[in-house]
Backbone bond lengths (Angstrom), bond angles and torsions (degrees), N, CA, C in turn:
res aa  C-N    CA-C-N  psi(-1)  N-CA   C-N-CA  omega(-1)  CA-C   N-CA-C  phi
1 M - - - 1.451 - - 1.487 113.02 -
2 A 1.250 119.02 123.79 1.503 122.48 -179.05 1.528 113.67 -68.81
3 R 1.204 114.68 135.61 1.434 118.45 177.06 1.552 113.57 -84.14
4 Y 1.234 118.27 138.42 1.454 121.76 -178.38 1.505 113.30 -90.95
5 Y 1.330 117.49 120.01 1.506 122.31 178.86 1.436 109.42 -119.95
6 R 1.387 112.74 122.37 1.427 118.02 -177.02 1.526 111.25 -69.62
7 Y 1.288 116.89 -19.63 1.479 121.04 -177.32 1.573 112.11 -80.38
8 R 1.252 117.22 -7.30 1.521 119.85 176.76 1.493 106.34 -93.77
9 L 1.270 124.66 -6.18 1.473 124.03 175.32 1.524 111.42 -73.35
10 P 1.334 116.64 160.31 1.412 119.74 177.55 1.583 109.06 -67.07
11 P 1.337 114.34 155.35 1.484 117.77 -178.12 1.479 109.73 -53.22
12 W 1.282 126.95 -43.69 1.442 123.29 -174.78 1.549 109.67 -67.08
13 A 1.252 120.05 -34.22 1.463 123.22 179.93 1.533 110.45 -70.81
14 R 1.327 118.54 -37.86 1.441 123.96 172.63 1.495 114.90 -61.74
15 R 1.387 111.78 -38.46 1.480 118.39 -179.51 1.494 108.88 -67.30
16 C 1.389 116.98 -40.85 1.478 120.70 177.02 1.478 112.45 -62.82
17 L 1.315 119.71 -41.64 1.393 125.17 176.74 1.544 112.13 -60.77
18 I 1.271 114.70 -41.42 1.514 118.25 -179.75 1.499 110.51 -69.41
19 I 1.348 117.57 -38.67 1.485 117.31 175.30 1.427 111.83 -66.97
20 A 1.320 120.05 -43.65 1.507 122.56 179.99 1.547 107.66 -59.08
21 E 1.430 116.79 -41.25 1.437 117.10 -175.72 1.538 109.68 -67.16
22 G 1.307 118.81 -35.46 1.477 119.60 179.70 1.528 112.66 -76.68
23 C 1.323 119.03 -18.14 1.486 119.93 -179.52 1.488 114.92 -91.81
24 T 1.341 116.11 -14.53 1.464 119.29 -172.58 1.568 112.03 -69.42
25 L 1.294 118.23 -41.14 1.479 117.42 178.27 1.471 115.17 -64.50
26 P 1.321 123.37 -51.12 1.437 121.32 175.34 1.607 113.45 -57.53
27 I 1.310 117.12 -39.52 1.515 118.71 -179.45 1.469 105.98 -68.85
28 M 1.381 120.32 -39.12 1.445 122.87 -176.87 1.514 111.09 -62.40
29 I 1.397 116.31 -44.98 1.362 123.08 177.16 1.568 114.85 -60.57
30 F 1.323 113.52 -44.80 1.490 119.11 173.05 1.509 112.73 -59.53
31 Q 1.325 114.60 -43.05 1.529 116.21 -179.01 1.499 109.04 -68.43
32 L 1.350 119.76 -37.90 1.473 120.08 178.54 1.597 110.68 -61.64
33 I 1.324 116.24 -44.97 1.470 116.53 176.82 1.518 111.83 -62.42
34 R 1.366 117.40 -40.34 1.437 120.43 179.28 1.547 108.57 -64.47
35 T 1.339 120.94 -39.96 1.405 124.26 -177.72 1.467 110.28 -69.95
36 I 1.302 120.35 -30.31 1.481 123.94 177.61 1.543 108.37 -66.69
37 F 1.280 115.50 -47.08 1.504 120.14 -174.73 1.573 112.43 -83.39
38 F 1.281 117.60 -37.72 1.484 117.79 -178.61 1.543 108.90 -131.55
39 P 1.420 115.01 76.88 1.399 116.97 -177.02 1.537 115.18 -76.32
40 T 1.383 116.13 113.16 1.345 122.51 171.36 1.526 109.34 -119.75
41 T 1.288 118.25 167.25 1.475 123.00 177.43 1.495 110.98 -62.59
42 F 1.217 119.03 -37.16 1.507 122.09 -178.85 1.469 109.79 -71.84
43 D 1.361 118.91 -37.89 1.494 120.59 178.38 1.528 110.98 -66.04
44 V 1.318 117.20 -41.81 1.386 121.46 179.57 1.575 111.41 -63.29
45 L 1.305 115.36 -42.15 1.510 118.97 177.30 1.472 111.15 -64.02
46 L 1.305 114.30 -45.65 1.504 122.43 -177.18 1.547 107.07 -61.98
47 L 1.329 119.31 -39.73 1.443 120.50 177.02 1.458 114.26 -65.35
48 G 1.366 115.29 -37.08 1.472 123.22 172.94 1.504 112.10 -58.59
49 V 1.227 115.55 -46.89 1.502 121.72 179.13 1.519 109.97 -60.89
50 F 1.340 115.18 -48.21 1.526 114.81 179.57 1.471 113.96 -65.42
51 I 1.377 116.89 -36.13 1.459 121.01 178.26 1.569 107.43 -62.17
52 G 1.306 115.59 -45.91 1.535 120.34 -179.61 1.563 109.44 -62.44
53 L 1.282 115.21 -39.90 1.454 119.05 -178.30 1.532 111.32 -67.28
54 F 1.407 115.83 -39.59 1.399 121.16 178.49 1.485 112.45 -66.64
55 V 1.358 116.64 -43.45 1.414 119.16 175.75 1.533 114.21 -62.90
56 A 1.310 117.60 -37.83 1.468 123.45 178.25 1.555 108.79 -63.43
57 F 1.266 117.91 -38.99 1.565 121.74 179.23 1.555 107.49 -70.91
58 Q 1.259 117.61 -40.69 1.521 120.62 -174.24 1.476 106.95 -72.40
59 L 1.351 122.01 -32.33 1.503 124.31 -177.95 1.532 112.58 -89.95
60 R 1.428 114.52 0.67 1.398 124.48 -178.22 1.511 114.39 57.08
61 W 1.405 114.08 37.60 1.451 118.88 172.55 1.560 106.94 -82.11
62 I 1.288 120.79 -22.63 1.427 119.22 178.57 1.530 103.63 -117.67
């Protein structure tokens, strides 16, 4: 199984990953507040996706 290294990516792709990594926490917090006040199925699923993405960035899976 090939190991994924973000540093082997082209510079523009690394820059996009860094920007996405920095934006996930504020978007996740906004989505959490929105889900608390207006809970819909879509909001809960979207919050789950953002939490999964945040965890993947923190554990360096992406």
